[in-house]
C-alpha angles and dihedrals in degrees: 000000000000119000129191116258094210137029113260113239122237090245094057091045090050093048092049094050091046094064090051096045092046089062092058119098131209115254113276117246134200137176122268110247092213102051107004097241120146108255140170113257120261092021133104114255112262091209103050100011094231126139125179094349101309136084109268107159134034112234129198092263093060091049094053 
């Protein structure tokens, strides 16, 4: 199995990771059609608990 001949410097490691991390995007957000809150896509709304037009999660308001 191949092993490195020298230790990789912190600068070389950081520059390699910076190229990979720069390609990452923040999670996309949208508005909830039921209550209008900003939510991440493909997740139930934490405010009202709706997902794709139906109640998916109980919220604190429902329990009270």
